[in-house]
MIPA-981183 format. One line per 8 residues: number of its first residue (from 1); for each residue x, y, z of C-alpha. Coordinates in nm, 4 decimals. Example, Ala and Ser with C-alpha at 12.3 -4.5 7.8 and 13.67 -1.06 7.14 Angstrom:
REM MIPA-981183
1 = 1.2300/-0.4500/0.7800  1.3670/-0.1060/0.7140
This chain:
REM MIPA-981183
1 = -3.9947/0.9300/-0.0112  -3.5815/0.8477/-0.1030  -3.4225/0.5874/0.0836  -3.0594/0.5718/0.0467  -2.8533/0.2708/0.1826  -2.4975/0.3117/0.2069  -2.2914/-0.0072/0.1842  -2.0655/0.0150/0.5182
9 = -1.6957/0.1338/0.4632  -1.4856/-0.1990/0.4606  -1.1830/-0.3040/0.6486  -1.0036/-0.2218/0.3299  -1.1198/0.0986/0.2453  -1.1162/0.2134/0.6445  -0.7656/0.0725/0.6649  -0.6206/0.2487/0.3610
17 = -0.7758/0.5652/0.5138  -0.6532/0.5463/0.8627  -0.3335/0.4780/0.7094  -0.2923/0.7497/0.5004  -0.4065/1.0023/0.7420  -0.1839/0.8908/1.0492  0.1032/0.9254/0.7617  -0.0241/1.2353/0.6096
25 = 0.0203/1.3925/0.9776  0.3721/1.2853/1.0375  0.5299/1.3964/0.6731  0.6206/1.7229/0.5711  0.3736/1.9150/0.4068  0.4848/1.8983/0.0467  0.4815/1.5036/0.0578  0.1126/1.3309/0.0005
33 = -0.0674/1.0109/0.1468  -0.2459/0.9964/-0.2348  -0.5082/0.7314/-0.2772  -0.6976/0.8407/-0.5730  -0.6257/0.8162/-0.9748  -0.3911/0.8112/-1.1588  -0.2324/0.5019/-1.2156  0.1685/0.4396/-1.1906
41 = 0.2864/0.3445/-1.5131  0.6501/0.2075/-1.6669  0.5711/0.1615/-2.0258  0.9297/0.0149/-2.0809  0.8657/-0.2498/-1.8353  0.4874/-0.2792/-1.9634  0.3244/-0.2919/-1.6041  0.1127/-0.0063/-1.4719
49 = -0.0345/-0.0418/-1.0902  -0.2253/0.1522/-0.8655  -0.1159/0.1336/-0.5298  -0.3698/0.1731/-0.2315  -0.1790/0.4895/-0.1130  0.1602/0.6681/-0.2758  0.3256/0.9005/-0.1019  0.4429/1.1293/-0.3580
57 = 0.5396/1.4522/-0.3565  0.2902/1.7177/-0.4571  0.5264/1.8897/-0.7153  0.5295/1.5006/-0.8667  0.1549/1.5138/-0.8955  0.1739/1.7517/-1.1736  0.1659/1.5250/-1.4906  -0.0378/1.4456/-1.7384
65 = -0.1646/1.0620/-1.7430  -0.0064/0.8170/-1.5274  0.2427/0.9344/-1.2238  0.6366/0.7771/-1.2680  0.6640/0.5319/-1.0658  1.0189/0.6299/-0.9662  0.8951/0.9442/-0.8202  0.6978/0.7537/-0.5365
73 = 0.8553/0.7937/-0.1746  0.6329/0.4688/-0.1136  0.3454/0.2236/-0.2463  0.1112/0.0730/0.0487  -0.1134/-0.1876/-0.0418  -0.4237/-0.3664/0.1865  -0.4533/-0.7337/0.0917  -0.7555/-0.7454/-0.0389
81 = -0.9801/-1.0568/0.0942  -1.0170/-1.2420/-0.2351  -0.7100/-1.2238/-0.4002  -0.4014/-1.1698/-0.1840  -0.1679/-1.2922/-0.3966  -0.1749/-0.9809/-0.6015  0.0049/-0.8015/-0.2817  0.2516/-1.0513/-0.1545
89 = 0.3582/-1.1965/-0.4825  0.2920/-1.0043/-0.7785  0.3310/-0.6646/-0.6360  0.6662/-0.8016/-0.4420  0.7803/-0.8392/-0.7626  0.6857/-0.5547/-0.9535  0.7161/-0.2577/-0.7391  1.1263/-0.2940/-0.6993
97 = 1.1037/-0.3482/-1.0775  0.9399/0.0004/-1.1333  1.1968/0.1363/-0.8778  0.9382/0.1960/-0.6035  1.1841/0.2010/-0.3060  0.9429/0.1300/0.0032  0.6467/-0.1074/0.0033  0.4430/-0.1703/0.2708
105 = 0.1507/-0.4040/0.2915  -0.1089/-0.3863/0.5438  -0.3342/-0.7851/0.5428  -0.6385/-0.7267/0.7360  -0.6442/-1.1239/0.6970  -0.3944/-1.1744/0.9425  -0.3865/-0.8438/1.1396  -0.0096/-0.8239/1.0411
113 = 0.1833/-0.6575/0.7472  0.5381/-0.5864/0.6460  0.7573/-0.3054/0.4978  1.0278/-0.4141/0.2542  1.2900/-0.1841/0.1823  1.6611/-0.2144/-0.0168  1.5964/-0.2592/-0.4150  1.8841/-0.4837/-0.5103
121 = 1.9687/-0.7362/-0.8570  1.8992/-1.0388/-0.8376  1.8892/-1.3644/-1.1149  1.4913/-1.3100/-1.1298  1.4836/-0.8912/-1.1728  1.5317/-0.6666/-0.8691  1.3989/-0.7693/-0.5191  1.3842/-0.6096/-0.2170
129 = 1.6262/-0.7117/0.0104  1.4725/-0.6139/0.3787  1.1627/-0.7338/0.5051  1.0094/-0.6026/0.8763  0.7227/-0.7192/0.9461  0.4715/-0.6216/1.2193  0.1278/-0.6774/1.3475  -0.1332/-0.4834/1.4240
137 = -0.1041/-0.2803/1.7364  0.2351/-0.1948/1.7033  0.3990/0.1194/1.5282  0.5305/0.0159/1.1858  0.8228/0.3177/0.9951  0.7142/0.3399/0.6199  1.0282/0.5581/0.4671  1.1050/0.7621/0.7380
145 = 0.7898/0.8001/0.9206  0.6026/0.6099/1.2155  0.2797/0.5541/1.2937  0.0714/0.3501/1.4543  -0.1211/0.0204/1.3835  -0.3849/0.0210/1.6301  -0.7260/0.0298/1.5672  -0.7143/-0.1128/1.2040
153 = -0.9820/-0.3264/1.1204  -0.9757/-0.6437/1.0285  -1.1928/-0.8710/0.7614  -1.4718/-1.0945/0.9780  -1.4298/-1.4620/0.9787  -1.6453/-1.6132/0.7163  -1.8901/-1.8955/0.8532  -1.7302/-2.1415/0.6383
161 = -1.3575/-2.0499/0.6443  -1.1621/-2.3370/0.8225  -0.8950/-2.1870/0.9996  -0.8621/-1.8064/0.7724
């Protein structure tokens, strides 16, 4: 007898799945909300990233190796419980440098997020000029498409988390 136990899908993966499916319902057929490989890479900047969801034209996926980040319509990240600064700091710096016009962040720790747009030059390098925050339960617009954030999961509070 074989007993196969599956680990439950966590809030990170479930959020990624629900956002991808909701976007694909409202986007044109030639665009996809892609969650697989490969990475996006800008060799001249020495940056390689792997967004949780990449909005990209299917035609732009027909390449060998990494995707050109400048072909992405949007990058979407679901904040990990263990390393939130990766999404809120590092990727917020890297994605405008890579030329990704829209960066959306979903944070299951807080039940909120932000959509960043309008890349502009700053002394520290390209940055997003516009930040629109949302809380779970509201509709959010990513690029040209609006989806609901109803029923997105939250991370369970850990017993030792004071005020988390």
